[in-house]
VOBA-1610 file (N, C-alpha, C; in pm, whole numbers, padded with zeros to 5 digits, always signed):
BEGIN
Unk+00062-00113-00011Unk+00015+00021+00013Unk+00112+00130+00002Unk+00066+00214-00051Unk+00114+00376-00114Unk+00105+00436+00013Unk+00242+00469+00097Unk+00270+00569+00194Unk+00263+00693+00140Unk+00265+00747+00019Unk+00267+00882-00014Unk+00188+00969+00056Unk+00190+01113+00073Unk+00090+01190+00125Unk+00062+01297+00070Unk-00035+01347+00016Unk-00065+01484-00023Unk+00016+01615+00021Unk+00075+01690-00085Unk+00135+01794-00064Unk+00066+01921-00065Unk-00047+01944-00147Unk-00117+02063-00175Unk-00204+02101-00027Unk-00213+02237-00026Unk-00265+02289+00086Unk-00461+02231+00097Unk-00474+02132+00166Unk-00584+02063+00170Unk-00705+02175+00257Unk-00800+02169+00163Unk-00939+02303+00234Unk-01071+02190+00219Unk-01120+02152+00338Unk-01228+02064+00370Unk-01363+02168+00379Unk-01433+02107+00273Unk-01551+02223+00232Unk-01671+02166+00340Unk-01658+02071+00464Unk-01741+02032+00529Unk-01665+01941+00653Unk-01669+02049+00752Unk-01641+01997+00894Unk-01717+02056+01020Unk-01751+01982+01111Unk-01826+02004+01236Unk-01791+02051+01372Unk-01848+02123+01460Unk-01805+02189+01541Unk-01956+02199+01635Unk-01933+02143+01756Unk-02042+02162+01849Unk-02001+02279+01932Unk-02083+02381+01906Unk-02111+02506+01946Unk-02219+02456+02082Unk-02157+02465+02206Unk-02247+02406+02309Unk-02291+02567+02363Unk-02384+02510+02476Unk-02493+02600+02503Unk-02423+02710+02577Unk-02317+02697+02637Unk-02229+02790+02719Unk-02144+02886+02606Unk-02136+02799+02517Unk-02048+02897+02430Unk-02155+02997+02356Unk-02257+02949+02330Unk-02359+03032+02241Unk-02411+03176+02332Unk-02407+03114+02495Unk-02534+03210+02552Unk-02409+03299+02603Unk-02267+03280+02614Unk-02146+03358+02628Unk-02217+03528+02553Unk-02274+03507+02411Unk-02261+03593+02362Unk-02403+03649+02295Unk-02506+03625+02386Unk-02625+03667+02409Unk-02645+03745+02565Unk-02754+03851+02546Unk-02771+03901+02688Unk-02833+03833+02776Unk-02790+03858+02870Unk-02862+03747+03027Unk-02984+03715+03001Unk-03072+03833+02978Unk-03232+03800+02933Unk-03245+03702+02827Unk-03166+03674+02747Unk-03241+03583+02655Unk-03168+03409+02705Unk-03096+03418+02797Unk-03029+03307+02852Unk-03154+03188+02845Unk-03253+03227+02896Unk-03363+03118+02935Unk-03391+03115+02806Unk-03453+03216+02733Unk-03502+03159+02608Unk-03495+03110+02530Unk-03295+03053+02531Unk-03243+02975+02468Unk-03232+02881+02517Unk-03261+02811+02660Unk-03281+02688+02709Unk-03424+02634+02704Unk-03502+02727+02683Unk-03643+02692+02672Unk-03687+02666+02528Unk-03614+02685+02443Unk-03621+02696+02292Unk-03567+02528+02278Unk-03451+02506+02355Unk-03375+02330+02314Unk-03491+02243+02409Unk-03572+02283+02501Unk-03625+02202+02577Unk-03764+02155+02486Unk-03800+02258+02385Unk-03928+02264+02327Unk-03888+02180+02229Unk-03781+02223+02153Unk-03709+02147+02037Unk-03686+01984+02043Unk-03660+01928+02164Unk-03622+01812+02229Unk-03726+01757+02248Unk-03841+01789+02349Unk-04039+01776+02330Unk-04044+01761+02196Unk-04069+01829+02075Unk-04085+01830+01933Unk-04042+01678+01904Unk-03900+01679+01909Unk-03843+01587+01858Unk-03871+01447+01904Unk-03886+01437+02042Unk-03921+01330+02102Unk-04098+01269+02058Unk-04171+01350+02079Unk-04353+01329+02081Unk-04354+01328+01906Unk-04314+01397+01851Unk-04401+01427+01709Unk-04287+01328+01611Unk-04178+01392+01580Unk-04075+01318+01475Unk-04061+01186+01525Unk-04020+01160+01645Unk-03980+01020+01632Unk-04088+00939+01727Unk-04214+01007+01741Unk-04300+00927+01780Unk-04318+00888+01881Unk-04216+00904+02028Unk-04200+00818+02116Unk-04086+00720+02126Unk-04050+00729+02025Unk-03929+00618+02022Unk-03785+00676+02084Unk-03692+00591+02077Unk-03567+00637+02159Unk-03524+00708+02091Unk-03419+00831+02120Unk-03350+00888+02042Unk-03185+00801+01980Unk-03165+00812+01845Unk-03037+00705+01824Unk-02937+00766+01894Unk-02825+00658+01910Unk-02704+00688+01990Unk-02621+00801+01915Unk-02532+00856+02004Unk-02481+00986+01951Unk-02336+00903+01861Unk-02280+00818+01931Unk-02212+00692+01830Unk-02244+00660+01693Unk-02364+00674+01667Unk-02420+00680+01542Unk-02410+00784+01450Unk-02364+00881+01502Unk-02316+00979+01385Unk-02189+01066+01392Unk-02088+00975+01478Unk-01947+01040+01515Unk-01884+00946+01498Unk-01744+00969+01492Unk-01648+00864+01504Unk-01585+00908+01649Unk-01578+00783+01733Unk-01603+00829+01867Unk-01443+00872+01910Unk-01329+00879+01821Unk-01230+00914+01884Unk-01218+01065+01802Unk-01250+01101+01747Unk-01281+01265+01667Unk-01351+01318+01743Unk-01504+01287+01780Unk-01604+01349+01888Unk-01536+01383+01993Unk-01414+01335+02067Unk-01398+01340+02185Unk-01263+01457+02149Unk-01228+01471+02066Unk-01117+01546+02003Unk-01189+01697+02059Unk-01029+01749+02133Unk-01084+01907+02128Unk-01139+01992+02024Unk-01071+01973+01908Unk-01098+01992+01771Unk-01266+02013+01726Unk-01336+01921+01851Unk-01486+01906+01836Unk-01566+02031+01907Unk-01459+02087+01976Unk-01572+02177+02088Unk-01507+02353+02081Unk-01354+02362+02044Unk-01283+02514+02081Unk-01196+02529+01970Unk-01188+02637+01917Unk-01126+02688+01819Unk-00949+02654+01816Unk-00886+02653+01949Unk-00780+02581+01952Unk-00758+02441+01909Unk-00844+02408+01977Unk-00849+02274+01967Unk-00855+02220+01789Unk-00939+02272+01722Unk-01000+02277+01620Unk-00869+02301+01563Unk-00763+02378+01515Unk-00678+02414+01467Unk-00586+02288+01456Unk-00542+02260+01618Unk-00435+02139+01621Unk-00464+02002+01581Unk-00622+02024+01561Unk-00663+01898+01495Unk-00638+01889+01313Unk-00659+02022+01249Unk-00645+02065+01144Unk-00481+02025+01105Unk-00392+02051+01211Unk-00236+02043+01175Unk-00221+01892+01176Unk-00273+01829+01279Unk-00254+01679+01312Unk-00282+01640+01173Unk-00405+01701+01084Unk-00452+01603+01002Unk-00398+01680+00877Unk-00280+01750+00852Unk-00276+01830+00716Unk-00367+01884+00681Unk-00465+01938+00700Unk-00521+02048+00687Unk-00524+02173+00679Unk-00523+02264+00535Unk-00515+02373+00553Unk-00615+02482+00644Unk-00738+02466+00555Unk-00871+02552+00596Unk-00967+02456+00609Unk-01063+02504+00696Unk-01216+02436+00699Unk-01322+02517+00655Unk-01425+02480+00644Unk-01583+02540+00639Unk-01650+02484+00744Unk-01646+02525+00847Unk-01769+02486+00974Unk-01866+02483+00984Unk-01966+02342+00999Unk-02111+02387+01034Unk-02111+02366+01140Unk-02220+02367+01189Unk-02251+02357+01380Unk-02329+02197+01357Unk-02299+02132+01497Unk-02331+01992+01498Unk-02510+02041+01462Unk-02560+02124+01518Unk-02687+02170+01513Unk-02740+02283+01455Unk-02799+02334+01331Unk-02772+02424+01264Unk-02875+02499+01352Unk-02825+02639+01369Unk-02875+02723+01447Unk-03060+02777+01405Unk-03072+02744+01297Unk-03169+02825+01254Unk-03316+02682+01266Unk-03237+02601+01334Unk-03344+02450+01399Unk-03410+02470+01523Unk-03303+02613+01599Unk-03359+02630+01701Unk-03402+02786+01734Unk-03352+02841+01663Unk-03371+02999+01649Unk-03464+03057+01553Unk-03586+03038+01621Unk-03680+03066+01521Unk-03809+03119+01565Unk-03881+03183+01498Unk-04049+03288+01569Unk-04116+03156+01656Unk-04108+03041+01622Unk-04216+02915+01638Unk-04142+02893+01807Unk-04021+02903+01813Unk-03965+02841+01937Unk-03960+02976+02010Unk-03907+03090+02002Unk-03870+03176+02053Unk-03937+03321+02048Unk-04046+03315+01982Unk-04120+03434+01948Unk-04031+03562+01915Unk-04093+03682+01968Unk-04011+03791+01915Unk-03855+03820+01931Unk-03826+03738+01997Unk-03682+03763+02044Unk-03586+03665+01971Unk-03628+03612+01831Unk-03525+03510+01757Unk-03454+03573+01682Unk-03469+03684+01668Unk-03397+03791+01575Unk-03247+03839+01646Unk-03289+03890+01781Unk-03155+03928+01841Unk-03080+03778+01886Unk-03150+03672+01870Unk-03079+03540+01950Unk-02974+03471+01793Unk-03068+03529+01682Unk-03019+03473+01583Unk-02868+03565+01536Unk-02875+03691+01557Unk-02755+03775+01560Unk-02647+03716+01673Unk-02697+03698+01771Unk-02640+03619+01902Unk-02545+03517+01852Unk-02622+03387+01810Unk-02560+03280+01741Unk-02462+03297+01653Unk-02495+03367+01546Unk-02390+03375+01434Unk-02247+03474+01507Unk-02300+03544+01647Unk-02129+03607+01656Unk-02088+03474+01694Unk-02144+03377+01785Unk-02053+03291+01861Unk-02004+03174+01739Unk-02031+03226+01645Unk-01960+03131+01502Unk-01869+03220+01459Unk-01887+03370+01492Unk-01743+03407+01402Unk-01650+03454+01526Unk-01686+03457+01660Unk-01594+03432+01757Unk-01498+03307+01735Unk-01564+03209+01711Unk-01501+03058+01703Unk-01405+03138+01560Unk-01467+03146+01464Unk-01327+03173+01319Unk-01256+03278+01344Unk-01257+03378+01448Unk-01198+03487+01496Unk-01051+03436+01507Unk-01033+03293+01540Unk-00907+03243+01640Unk-00793+03245+01464Unk-00902+03223+01350Unk-00792+03207+01271Unk-00886+03209+01143Unk-00905+03403+01129Unk-00997+03428+01015Unk-00962+03341+00863Unk-00872+03307+00848Unk-00825+03257+00701Unk-00868+03114+00715Unk-00830+03049+00830Unk-00807+02893+00802Unk-00958+02826+00906Unk-01003+02941+00949Unk-01147+02885+00984Unk-01253+02946+00944Unk-01324+02906+00832Unk-01451+02955+00759Unk-01586+02902+00822Unk-01652+03006+00895Unk-01773+02920+00980Unk-01898+02908+00825Unk-01972+02812+00837Unk-02079+02828+00758Unk-02205+02902+00855Unk-02188+03076+00805Unk-02303+03163+00895Unk-02445+03105+00895Unk-02512+03103+00976Unk-02640+03074+00943Unk-02730+03178+00918Unk-02834+03146+00819Unk-02927+03259+00742Unk-03058+03219+00753Unk-03151+03262+00851Unk-03302+03249+00835Unk-03368+03299+00716Unk-03481+03244+00652Unk-03553+03291+00557Unk-03711+03302+00592Unk-03699+03340+00733Unk-03883+03394+00798Unk-03896+03529+00765Unk-03785+03602+00769Unk-03812+03755+00744Unk-03672+03783+00630Unk-03746+03826+00528Unk-03615+03862+00427Unk-03531+03997+00455Unk-03599+04096+00498Unk-03539+04227+00520Unk-03434+04218+00640Unk-03416+04120+00716Unk-03368+04058+00833Unk-03279+03983+00780Unk-03294+03908+00680Unk-03160+03774+00596Unk-03096+03900+00539Unk-03131+03987+00479Unk-03048+04098+00412Unk-02961+04130+00488Unk-03035+04218+00620Unk-02905+04281+00690Unk-02833+04202+00730Unk-02851+04068+00778Unk-02782+04013+00817Unk-02654+03949+00731Unk-02670+03941+00614Unk-02567+03900+00465Unk-02493+03969+00495Unk-02565+04144+00458Unk-02474+04249+00516Unk-02370+04250+00634Unk-02418+04259+00713Unk-02324+04260+00827Unk-02242+04182+00862Unk-02281+04038+00831Unk-02177+03879+00841Unk-02076+03946+00725Unk-02106+03965+00595Unk-01983+04037+00529Unk-01874+04160+00549Unk-01968+04219+00644Unk-01867+04365+00650Unk-01801+04345+00764Unk-01860+04280+00885Unk-01824+04264+01002Unk-01730+04158+01039Unk-01778+04019+00975Unk-01735+03891+01005Unk-01657+03837+00865Unk-01595+03972+00777Unk-01560+03886+00694Unk-01633+03738+00632Unk-01729+03759+00600Unk-01779+03554+00602Unk-01766+03545+00442Unk-01742+03403+00425Unk-01724+03370+00281Unk-01838+03290+00253Unk-01967+03240+00352Unk-02018+03130+00313Unk-02127+03168+00411Unk-02300+03119+00371Unk-02390+03138+00456Unk-02476+02976+00409Unk-02508+02900+00544Unk-02581+02780+00535Unk-02758+02817+00473Unk-02845+02768+00397Unk-02952+02764+00432Unk-03029+02627+00394Unk-03112+02655+00488Unk-03221+02491+00473Unk-03216+02488+00363Unk-03218+02337+00302Unk-03217+02326+00159Unk-03397+02246+00141Unk-03475+02297+00239Unk-03655+02272+00213Unk-03669+02380+00283Unk-03724+02476+00252Unk-03819+02585+00299Unk-03942+02598+00313Unk-03991+02459+00243Unk-04142+02456+00234Unk-04155+02396+00366Unk-04053+02314+00435Unk-04076+02237+00552Unk-04103+02295+00648Unk-04081+02449+00612Unk-04076+02529+00720Unk-04214+02616+00717Unk-04281+02574+00589Unk-04379+02678+00562Unk-04369+02804+00467Unk-04251+02798+00400Unk-04213+02903+00324Unk-04227+02884+00157Unk-04189+02989+00107Unk-04200+02965-00054Unk-04078+02911-00072Unk-04037+02792-00198Unk-03941+02783-00227Unk-03846+02877-00317Unk-03700+02858-00328Unk-03619+02904-00386Unk-03645+03009-00469Unk-03730+02998-00574Unk-03790+03062-00707Unk-03868+03216-00643Unk-03946+03173-00559Unk-04063+03323-00543Unk-03971+03441-00510Unk-04065+03537-00568Unk-04000+03699-00578Unk-03987+03712-00459Unk-04017+03658-00334Unk-03987+03727-00215Unk-03832+03680-00196Unk-03753+03656-00251Unk-03628+03600-00201Unk-03519+03704-00310Unk-03604+03776-00375Unk-03538+03863-00476Unk-03410+03965-00404Unk-03459+04033-00326Unk-03355+04111-00215Unk-03258+04048-00171Unk-03288+03923-00123Unk-03160+03831-00045Unk-03050+03748-00167Unk-03129+03732-00305Unk-03037+03699-00370Unk-02930+03768-00452Unk-03020+03884-00455Unk-02952+04003-00507Unk-02783+04048-00394Unk-02856+04040-00267Unk-02754+04112-00209Unk-02643+04003-00184Unk-02652+03857-00184Unk-02564+03735-00172Unk-02465+03761-00340Unk-02540+03813-00410Unk-02476+03816-00535Unk-02364+03939-00522Unk-02411+04046-00465Unk-02318+04173-00453Unk-02191+04172-00358Unk-02247+04043-00252Unk-02150+04027-00141Unk-02041+03920-00170Unk-02071+03836-00278Unk-02002+03750-00335Unk-01996+03615-00232Unk-02114+03599-00158Unk-02122+03476-00028Unk-02149+03333-00121Unk-02113+03277-00091Unk-02136+03139-00120Unk-02250+03052-00094Unk-02371+03006-00118Unk-02474+02946-00044Unk-02430+02809-00003Unk-02436+02752+00072Unk-02417+02618+00125Unk-02567+02543+00170Unk-02580+02441+00068Unk-02709+02354+00115Unk-02647+02195+00165Unk-02646+02197+00311Unk-02592+02100+00386Unk-02732+02008+00362Unk-02657+01843+00338Unk-02741+01721+00342Unk-02834+01745+00500Unk-02994+01764+00498Unk-03089+01737+00601Unk-03145+01623+00592Unk-03223+01672+00694Unk-03388+01568+00712Unk-03492+01606+00656Unk-03534+01587+00568Unk-03641+01641+00509Unk-03763+01622+00589Unk-03849+01660+00634Unk-03951+01637+00740Unk-04038+01537+00740Unk-04078+01508+00593Unk-04136+01336+00561Unk-04026+01243+00582Unk-03941+01244+00612Unk-03848+01137+00641Unk-03861+01078+00769Unk-03919+01171+00883Unk-03913+01128+01001Unk-04046+01032+01026Unk-04084+01014+00883Unk-04222+00909+00876Unk-04119+00748+00875Unk-04057+00754+00800Unk-03953+00664+00761Unk-03897+00590+00926Unk-03850+00677+00970Unk-03805+00698+01121Unk-03878+00627+01193Unk-04025+00621+01214Unk-04105+00582+01274Unk-04140+00441+01218Unk-04122+00406+01087Unk-04158+00291+01049Unk-04045+00197+01039Unk-03930+00239+01033Unk-03799+00126+01064Unk-03782+00074+01169Unk-03775-00094+01107Unk-03775-00168+01223Unk-03627-00169+01309Unk-03546-00151+01214Unk-03384-00195+01226Unk-03352-00126+01362Unk-03235-00197+01418Unk-03167-00169+01556Unk-03169+00024+01544Unk-03040+00017+01466Unk-02968+00157+01444Unk-03074+00261+01329Unk-03182+00258+01308Unk-03237+00269+01225Unk-03182+00327+01067Unk-03119+00170+01005Unk-03029+00173+00885Unk-03110+00271+00801Unk-03224+00208+00749Unk-03349+00257+00628Unk-03322+00395+00664Unk-03382+00452+00753Unk-03373+00601+00769Unk-03276+00673+00692Unk-03120+00638+00820Unk-03024+00701+00783Unk-02966+00717+00638Unk-03039+00595+00585Unk-02987+00600+00429Unk-03008+00668+00339Unk-03132+00737+00390Unk-03222+00771+00266Unk-03219+00983+00279Unk-03135+01020+00332Unk-03169+01174+00378Unk-03075+01222+00228Unk-03007+01177+00113Unk-02962+01236+00030Unk-03067+01236-00090Unk-03148+01162-00117Unk-03210+01156-00199Unk-03388+01286-00240Unk-03389+01341-00115Unk-03462+01432-00124Unk-03393+01607-00188Unk-03264+01584-00180Unk-03149+01704-00218Unk-03190+01703-00397Unk-03246+01577-00416Unk-03256+01581-00574Unk-03367+01698-00618Unk-03487+01734-00538Unk-03582+01824-00532Unk-03523+01963-00533Unk-03428+01969-00452Unk-03351+02112-00406Unk-03284+02160-00504Unk-03197+02051-00608Unk-03130+02090-00676Unk-03222+02131-00826Unk-03331+02078-00838Unk-03434+02118-00896Unk-03473+02247-00899Unk-03488+02289-00790Unk-03594+02408-00760Unk-03470+02524-00790Unk-03347+02514-00755Unk-03235+02586-00799Unk-03209+02594-00931Unk-03233+02500-01041Unk-03197+02510-01176Unk-03285+02510-01269Unk-03412+02412-01232Unk-03535+02405-01368Unk-03611+02527-01338Unk-03609+02571-01211Unk-03695+02737-01263Unk-03636+02827-01270Unk-03505+02822-01322Unk-03429+02927-01361Unk-03363+03042-01276Unk-03382+02973-01167Unk-03331+03092-01055Unk-03196+03143-01065Unk-03093+03000-01029Unk-02980+03013-01061Unk-02911+03080-01214Unk-02997+03069-01311Unk-02977+03181-01467Unk-02994+03318-01438Unk-03096+03326-01355Unk-03161+03478-01323Unk-03051+03543-01255Unk-02972+03453-01177Unk-02860+03532-01093Unk-02710+03472-01070Unk-02643+03490-01231Unk-02529+03424-01301Unk-02385+03449-01174Unk-02428+03531-01113Unk-02287+03533-01015Unk-02316+03460-00864Unk-02444+03410-00863Unk-02436+03321-00755Unk-02397+03197-00745Unk-02350+03112-00627Unk-02299+02991-00655Unk-02343+02880-00516Unk-02421+02787-00559Unk-02459+02718-00446Unk-02376+02575-00451Unk-02316+02538-00326Unk-02269+02408-00328Unk-02333+02298-00244Unk-02363+02200-00281Unk-02436+02098-00232Unk-02354+01993-00118Unk-02360+02011+00022Unk-02268+01943+00145Unk-02307+01824+00154Unk-02256+01729+00105Unk-02268+01573+00137Unk-02388+01514+00074Unk-02372+01555-00067Unk-02518+01489-00125Unk-02492+01311-00202Unk-02341+01266-00153Unk-02354+01110-00221Unk-02313+01213-00412Unk-02237+01129-00452Unk-02187+01165-00598Unk-02235+01107-00703Unk-02234+00955-00642Unk-02250+00842-00768Unk-02386+00906-00861Unk-02508+00944-00788Unk-02651+00940-00850Unk-02642+01074-00923Unk-02542+01144-00917Unk-02572+01297-00988Unk-02554+01292-01165Unk-02441+01223-01184Unk-02433+01200-01306Unk-02549+01132-01413Unk-02590+01052-01327Unk-02738+00985-01323Unk-02837+01041-01367Unk-02890+01134-01280Unk-02973+01206-01259Unk-02976+01358-01375Unk-02848+01341-01398Unk-02854+01536-01497Unk-02857+01433-01631Unk-02792+01349-01653Unk-02781+01281-01821Unk-02875+01181-01835Unk-02938+01123-01758Unk-03067+01053-01773Unk-03234+01132-01775Unk-03259+01225-01667Unk-03354+01273-01611Unk-03359+01417-01640Unk-03223+01523-01641Unk-03282+01655-01644Unk-03214+01735-01736Unk-03084+01696-01817Unk-03066+01725-01941Unk-03168+01705-02067Unk-03219+01542-02078Unk-03295+01506-02205Unk-03460+01605-02132Unk-03511+01677-02009Unk-03596+01743-02048Unk-03654+01838-02113Unk-03472+01928-02165Unk-03467+02035-02205Unk-03541+02008-02357Unk-03512+01877-02383Unk-03568+01860-02551Unk-03658+01761-02542Unk-03732+01755-02432Unk-03887+01683-02419Unk-03990+01798-02445Unk-04127+01763-02408Unk-04229+01867-02417Unk-04222+01919-02299Unk-04153+01914-02180Unk-04153+01999-02063Unk-04063+02143-02112Unk-04168+02241-02049Unk-04135+02366-02055Unk-04075+02414-01943Unk-03969+02488-01936Unk-03892+02547-01837Unk-03850+02702-01840Unk-03940+02790-01814Unk-03919+02921-01827Unk-03816+02981-01775Unk-03738+03058-01847Unk-03596+03115-01795Unk-03504+03057-01759Unk-03510+02867-01834Unk-03387+02800-01840Unk-03339+02813-01945Unk-03207+02811-02004Unk-03140+02868-02177Unk-03042+02793-02185Unk-02989+02687-02065Unk-02902+02627-02130Unk-02936+02504-02040Unk-02825+02378-02064Unk-02887+02237-01996Unk-02838+02295-01873Unk-02923+02198-01800Unk-02919+02175-01598Unk-02749+02160-01541Unk-02730+02030-01668Unk-02584+02010-01618Unk-02446+02125-01648Unk-02499+02205-01748Unk-02381+02329-01760Unk-02446+02427-01627Unk-02538+02442-01620Unk-02554+02548-01501Unk-02498+02490-01352Unk-02539+02358-01347Unk-02432+02303-01221Unk-02309+02286-01244Unk-02236+02294-01345Unk-02081+02285-01366Unk-02088+02460-01364Unk-02127+02545-01368Unk-02099+02707-01398Unk-02139+02773-01255Unk-02229+02722-01183Unk-02288+02779-01044Unk-02276+02668-00916Unk-02275+02533-00953Unk-02284+02492-00839Unk-02179+02396-00803Unk-02180+02306-00698Unk-02081+02221-00674Unk-02096+02127-00558Unk-02028+02048-00531Unk-02078+01925-00457Unk-01959+01899-00402Unk-01970+01850-00235Unk-01864+01761-00162Unk-01883+01616-00145Unk-01772+01566-00109Unk-01780+01399-00062Unk-01653+01396+00002Unk-01662+01272+00072Unk-01577+01240+00158Unk-01498+01103+00079Unk-01514+00988+00122Unk-01473+00884+00031Unk-01567+00791-00007Unk-01553+00833-00155Unk-01638+00790-00244Unk-01557+00767-00396Unk-01455+00684-00400Unk-01385+00673-00509Unk-01495+00659-00635Unk-01579+00554-00646Unk-01653+00503-00749Unk-01721+00643-00807Unk-01785+00712-00691Unk-01866+00826-00720Unk-01793+00939-00759Unk-01675+00955-00701Unk-01624+01045-00714Unk-01563+01056-00949Unk-01527+00923-00924Unk-01508+00916-01088Unk-01606+00911-01203Unk-01734+00890-01171Unk-01821+00924-01239Unk-01829+01062-01226Unk-01860+01166-01145Unk-01881+01302-01142Unk-01785+01374-01238Unk-01602+01317-01158Unk-01528+01360-01228Unk-01515+01348-01424Unk-01578+01272-01470Unk-01599+01220-01595Unk-01702+01299-01642Unk-01843+01312-01588Unk-01950+01378-01629Unk-01926+01546-01622Unk-01893+01580-01518Unk-01898+01703-01462Unk-01729+01802-01484Unk-01623+01738-01499Unk-01511+01800-01473Unk-01504+01797-01369Unk-01368+01839-01315Unk-01286+01867-01172Unk-01329+01993-01114Unk-01389+02099-01177Unk-01389+02243-01119Unk-01527+02260-01018Unk-01598+02161-01024Unk-01733+02184-00918Unk-01707+02063-00825Unk-01617+02027-00761Unk-01608+01897-00707Unk-01538+01925-00578Unk-01543+01890-00481Unk-01501+01974-00346Unk-01479+01861-00252Unk-01329+01845-00221Unk-01293+01749-00100Unk-01371+01790+00029Unk-01399+01700+00155Unk-01405+01733+00294Unk-01363+01600+00381Unk-01357+01635+00496Unk-01303+01556+00601Unk-01404+01501+00650Unk-01523+01576+00671Unk-01664+01559+00736Unk-01655+01507+00916Unk-01543+01562+00951Unk-01489+01553+01070Unk-01616+01619+01171Unk-01666+01569+01281Unk-01554+01412+01303Unk-01684+01287+01279Unk-01729+01287+01190Unk-01831+01204+01193Unk-01801+01078+01095Unk-01866+00961+01112Unk-01803+00832+01092Unk-01740+00824+00953Unk-01754+00938+00842Unk-01713+00886+00710Unk-01565+00965+00738Unk-01541+01025+00854Unk-01416+01123+00863Unk-01262+01046+00815Unk-01213+01084+00755Unk-01065+01056+00733Unk-00974+01129+00853Unk-00992+01212+00954Unk-00939+01237+01013Unk-00858+01115+01103Unk-00738+01119+01133Unk-00626+01223+01107Unk-00517+01178+00992Unk-00555+01097+00893Unk-00499+01045+00779Unk-00520+01118+00625Unk-00600+01263+00662Unk-00633+01300+00531Unk-00543+01285+00391Unk-00445+01301+00435Unk-00343+01328+00353Unk-00281+01201+00305Unk-00285+01130+00343Unk-00267+00983+00275Unk-00387+00895+00228Unk-00535+00913+00286Unk-00641+00908+00202Unk-00640+00981+00072Unk-00619+01096+00065Unk-00640+01161-00068Unk-00572+01106-00182Unk-00452+01084-00178Unk-00371+00988-00237Unk-00415+00884-00275Unk-00444+00797-00181Unk-00520+00675-00212Unk-00645+00662-00301Unk-00734+00757-00242Unk-00851+00787-00311Unk-00854+00814-00460Unk-00778+00932-00469Unk-00775+00951-00623Unk-00708+00849-00728Unk-00626+00813-00666Unk-00538+00700-00754Unk-00656+00560-00762Unk-00699+00534-00684Unk-00861+00450-00709Unk-00965+00471-00781Unk-00975+00638-00778Unk-01053+00677-00909Unk-00979+00702-01023Unk-00859+00718-01041Unk-00820+00722-01127Unk-00799+00839-01235Unk-00795+00952-01106Unk-00793+01113-01140Unk-00637+01153-01106Unk-00589+01208-01250Unk-00435+01263-01228Unk-00453+01373-01113Unk-00308+01401-01106Unk-00242+01456-00974Unk-00260+01620-00981Unk-00286+01652-01116Unk-00359+01792-01132Unk-00482+01829-01087Unk-00555+01752-01124Unk-00685+01730-01106Unk-00757+01738-00961Unk-00651+01619-00926Unk-00698+01591-00762Unk-00625+01736-00711Unk-00551+01794-00714Unk-00514+01911-00630Unk-00629+02017-00679Unk-00669+02038-00825Unk-00812+02115-00830Unk-00890+02085-00703Unk-00975+01962-00701Unk-01053+01912-00631Unk-01042+01927-00460Unk-00926+01889-00401Unk-00892+01887-00271Unk-00847+02036-00248Unk-00810+02120-00316Unk-00747+02242-00286Unk-00800+02367-00406Unk-00749+02370-00440Unk-00756+02503-00597Unk-00898+02571-00600Unk-00989+02451-00595Unk-01133+02527-00598Unk-01176+02577-00502Unk-01132+02508-00390Unk-01186+02574-00246Unk-01115+02731-00200Unk-01015+02727-00271Unk-00896+02883-00208Unk-00975+02946-00327Unk-01008+02940-00437Unk-01101+03014-00503Unk-01238+03038-00486Unk-01319+02961-00475Unk-01440+03009-00408Unk-01447+03095-00297Unk-01338+03026-00218Unk-01376+03110-00036Unk-01247+03208-00065Unk-01202+03279-00161Unk-01099+03361-00164Unk-00995+03361-00101Unk-00911+03234-00089Unk-00845+03205-00019Unk-00698+03247-00045Unk-00695+03244-00190Unk-00558+03324-00262Unk-00534+03148-00361
//
C-alpha cells in the first residue's frame, strides 16, 4: 500500500463543531439565556413526541467517530486548529452540529428570535476569529424575514468577513415558499453583491421522520440511508426554475449529497427534459451546464462516485471534505487517504489538487 502523502494545501469544505450552550449563551444578553434554554427544551420535546413518535433517540456514536468526537477540535477553536494541523489540513468550512436556525426561529422564541440569531452567528464568528483564514464558519441565514436576512448578510460580509452562508435546502418544510419565489429577490441580489457562497448541507426532510417511525432496524439504518434523495428536489428548484440563471454570479454548493447518483440524474432525467415536451421558463442552457457553472458538490470517501462525477462534470465543481468528526471522516489520515482515493478513482494529480485544494481556495477567496 502506498504511503505517499498529499502535498497540496488541503481545504475541507465540510467539517463540524459542537457549539455548546455555554459558548452560545456567552454571546447573548443574560435576558435571553432562558429563551435559549426553553427553545432547546421545546425542540427536544417536539422531536421526542412528534418526529420520533415516542421512540428512543439514536445513540450519538451512530453519528460521530468516537475518537474524533472526543477531540478538542470538536469543541473549541484552539483544539480545532491543532486537529487540522495533525491532519495536514490548511483550512475548513465549519458547520454547527445543530444548525442554529433549527432552534432560533419565531415558533420557538417568539419576538426574541432575531436578537438570538445575531448572537448565534456572533458565536460562530468568535470561533472563526482565532484564525479568520483557516476557519470559515458556515454562518446561519434565516428565511422567515427577508429584510432581516438581507441585513444579516450585509453585516456578516462587512463585520465578520464571511465567505459563505448555510440555508435550509427545504424551505417548504418551514411553511415558506421555494427558492424561486419573488420574496427572495432582495436576498439573492444581496448575496450576489457580497460574493458569499450558499451552502445547502444534507438535512432531514420532514417527511423522512415517517420512515424513522416505521424503520424496524436497531440503528434506524433505513432512515439514515435516505437523506440524500430529497436533495434532488432542491437541485431542481434552483436550476429548473431558472433561479440560478437569473442570478449568474450566485453559487450554491451541495454538501454531503453523495456523488454517484448525480451524473445519472442529470444525464438521464434533467438534461433530456430540455428537449422533451417539458417547458422551463427562464432556463436557457442544459441543467448540467448550470451545475458546472454555478454549483458544486462535496464528498468524503467515494472513489467510484468521484470518478463518475469527474468524468461527467469535470474537476471544477467538486470539493473534498473530511466531515470531521462524523463516521465517514478520514481524520487524522487525510493526506494519505487523498492520494489513495484519487489513485483508486484514476484521477491525475493536477485535477486532484483542483478538487482537494484549488477549487475551494478560489471559491472562498483564500488565494
